[in-house]
N, C-alpha and C positions, 0 to 999 in steps of 0.2 A: 557581827557586821557582814552587810549582804553586799555583793560582788557589784561592783556599779556595770557587768556589762550583760545582755538581754538573756532572761533565765531562756532555757531550752527550749520547753513549750512555746514559747511566743517567736523566739529564731525559726523554729519547724514549721509553724502557723505563716509566717512569713513569708519563707522561703516555697510553700503552698499556693501563696497567691501569685510568686514572682514566676511561677511556670506560663514561657510563651510571651511571656513582656518583653517588651524592646528597651534595655537600659538606657539607648540614647533618648528617646519619647519620656523615661521618666526622670531622666536628667534635666531636658529642658521643663518640664512641667515643674519640677522642685524648684528651679530658678525661677519661674515666674511667679509661685505662689513666696518663695523668700522674698521677692521684691514687693512682692503685694504686703506681705507683713510689712516690710521696712517702711513703708510708704503710708502704714497706719492704716492699711483694708483688714485686717485681721484676717480672718478663713473664706473672704469672699472670692477668692478666686479657688476655691476646692467646690468644684461642681459635679463632679465624676467618681466612681469608683478609681480610674485610674488618676485621676488628683488626689483622692486620698490616698494610696497606695505609695504614689512618689511623696507625698510628704511624710509618712510614716517613714519610709527609707532614709528620707534625708535626715528627719528631727527625733525619730521614735530614742533613738541610740541616746542622743544628748540629755533629752528630758529627763529619760528614765536613767540616767548616771544622775542627771544633778538631784532629782526628786530622791533617789536613792543615798544619797550623801546628806541631803538634811535630814531623811529619816532616822538616819545612823547616827550623827548628832543629837537629835531629838531622844532616840533610844539610850544612849549614852548618859543622858542628862536624868530621863526618868526611865530608866532601867526595869519598872515594875506594869510601866503601861502595856494594857493589853485589851487593845480596842476592839467591839465585837460588830462595829458597824460603823462603813465609811461612807462618806458624801462625798464623791469625786467633781466640782464644780468645773465647766469651760471642758469636760474629760476628752475630745476631742475621740483619739483613738484607742482611749481609755490608757494612756501609757502612766498615768501615777496610779491608777488602780492595779495596774500589773506591780509596779515598785511597792506600793503598799502590801498586797498581798505575799511579796516575798518578805518583807521583812517583819510581818506580824502571821504568824499563825494562826492568831488568835480570832483573828479577820473571818465573819460568817455572813455579814450581808452589805453589801455591795451595792450603791443607791449612785448612778451618773446623770448628769446632765450636759448637754450643748444643744447650741441652735442648730447645728450641720448634720442635714440628714447622710451626707457621704461619709463623714467623721464617723457617725454610730452605724451606720452598715457595715463598715469598716471592724468596727470596735470589736460588732458581735460578733462575727466571722471570725476574728481571732481569739476570742476568749471560747467560742463553743468548742474546740477541741482540749479544753482545762477542765481537769476536774471542777476546782474550786471555783471558775470564774464564769461556769456555764451557763450559771442563772443569775449573773447579774443582770441588775433593771437598769434599763439606760432610757430615758427619755428626752424626746429630741423636742426643749423651749428654751427659750430666753430665760437665763439663769435669777434674774431679780423678778420676773413674773412666778418662775417654778416654783421659788423658796417659799412663798406664801405657805404654800400646800405640803413642804416637803417633811420627813420626820424628822427629827433632832439626831442625828450620829454622832458616835465616841470620838471618831477622828474626820472631819472636813479638811479636802485640800483643796486648793485651787493653785495649777500651774503654769506658768506662762501666759495668764488670763488678762489680770489686770491693767497691761500695757493695753488693751484695745479698746479699753473704755478711756471716757470723759473724768476729770477728774471728780464731779457731781454725783457719775455712774460708779466710780469707784468708791466713793463714801456712802452711797447706799446699799453698794452687794458688800460692801463691809460689813456694816452693821446687822445685814441680813444672817451671812454669812456666820457672824458670832451667834446670832439668835438661834441660827441650828446645830453649835457645837457644844455636844454634851460636857467635853474633856478639852480638846486639842485644836488649833488649827492651824494649818502650814499653809504659808504663801511663800512660792518661790518666781524668779521672777530673773531676767538675764540679766550679768553680773557687769551691768555697765550703768553710768551715772543716773540715769534717766529710771534704769531700774532699780536701785539701791534708791532713790529718791521716792520713790510710787511705796518701797516696802516701809520707808521711815514714816512715809507721812501716816500708813496703813497701821502701821505698829503703835504710833502718839494717839491716834483715833481709839484704838480698840483699848491701849490701857485707860486712857479716859473711861473706860466705858467698864473698866473692872476685870482687864486681862493681865495676866504676867506673862514674863519672858521665860523660856525656857531655853531658847537658843537662838539665836547665834550667843545673843548679848547675855553675859551674866551677870543683868543688873533692868531695871525696869528705867532706869534714868535716861537724861537724854543723850542720845549719840555722841560720843566725844570727838567724833573727827569732826573735820573742816574742809571745804572745796578746797583745792582739787581733790581731794582724798577721797574717797568711798568706802565701805565694807563690802567686799564679794570675796569669793572663793572660787577652788578653780579644782576640776575633776579630771583626770585622763581617764579615755574608754577607747577600746579596741574598736577600730573598725571590719567590720565586714567585708566581704568580697562588694555584694550587691551596695553597701554602704558608700564605699570609694568610688564603684562606680557613678552612681548617681550623683554625690557631689564632684567627682570628677575631680579627684585627690588623690595624691600619691602615698602620704603618711599611711602609716599602717594602724594608726593613733589619732585621737582627738582630744584635744581641753577645751572642755566646756566652763564658761566662766557664770556666776551665776551670783545671787544673792536672795536671803531667803529668810524668813521668821517665823518662829514655832511657839504659839501664844496657848497657854493653858488656862483652866478655871482657878486652879490650886499653886500658889508659889512651889517652884523647885527646891529640893529639899538643899540642893548644892548648887555652889556658882563657880565654879574652876573659871579662870580667865581662857580668852580665844585668843591663839594667834593668827596674826591678820595679815601676814605675810609671811613667805618662807624664811624661817631663821638665817641668819650668815654664820656659817661657823668656822672660824678660825684657830689658829693655834694656841691664842694666847685664853680667847674666850667664846663663847655662841651667845649673838646679840639676838635679839627676837623680840619683835614690834606685839604688844599686848593688850587687849581688851580685859581689866578686872572689872572687879565690882568696885573700884575708888576711882576707874578712867581709864586714860590710854597712861599705857606703861612703855620705857623702853627697858627689857630685862637685859641685863650682862651679867653672864655664869661666868664666872672665869675656870680656868681648866684645874688650878689647885683645889677646887672643889670636886673633887672626882667624881663622887656619885652624882649631884647635882649634873655638872658637866657631861656625862654619861647619859643622862635621862636628857638634858636640852639636846644635844645631838641628834636623837629622834624623833624630836619635835617636828611637825609639817603643817603647814599654812590650812589653818581651818579647827586643829586640833582643840581642844579642852583638855588645860592643864593645870597642875599647881603649880605658884609661883614658888621658883629655888630662892633658900635665903629667908 
């Protein structure tokens, strides 16, 4: 399993970019960019290298952690998946590319797409010191236009992208990304009801096109959850000093909530249940909310079933588990 904190090479590259940079200025820029994203403006507020760096400091650690957690879940279900090529759509500063490179030593070819020139320049600077990533191919272009003449990739990733698009644009982009997917497509979004709704809509659309769900769902059927409930997960990550300064945060850690779906060309051979919330461990039993191949279930594992109870005590939110009993 890949750790959720940024790899050493990336930390070093960010530290080098930070020399002489005002932390207060970066914090101001990051706050403005965050507001623009919340208001639906996407990366439009990122117009300079200073903007791009502020955005990377504020969001790269959490995005990396969420993508890494999603890739870890995928690898658990498809342990023999060894992609050689990656296509990172809406790549920004290259966060998902770094996560995929850490998760898959098999990757040899890295192609990235994004419209934002400042983020592209930062991504290339950060990758320049990496033996594996210094030769990445990063195309500055609108994704839907660029995908038409982009080569197929074993693994296609779009992280924190589809929320910036209209429903019609998302539908078109989903079809284009799936057409460029040789094996697996991973979509990661914020773990909000709106982010989950976008994931579910894309999931349903691509299942209709022949895709199969590898993770997090243990089935290709309709999601068994109903409002106000929604499927999301959380990943805790350490905050670096600069990360804390830019976000004006005190806690040494951050919990990133995310929703995701990994879709494959062929069905997964195993379909364990997925833990949908942190289990409640009591003296009498462990109670866990599970998504199973047969739908939603509330599992109660009694203490008297010692082996099952001991295993269930170790379950964590987001885990793939075999149902006890």
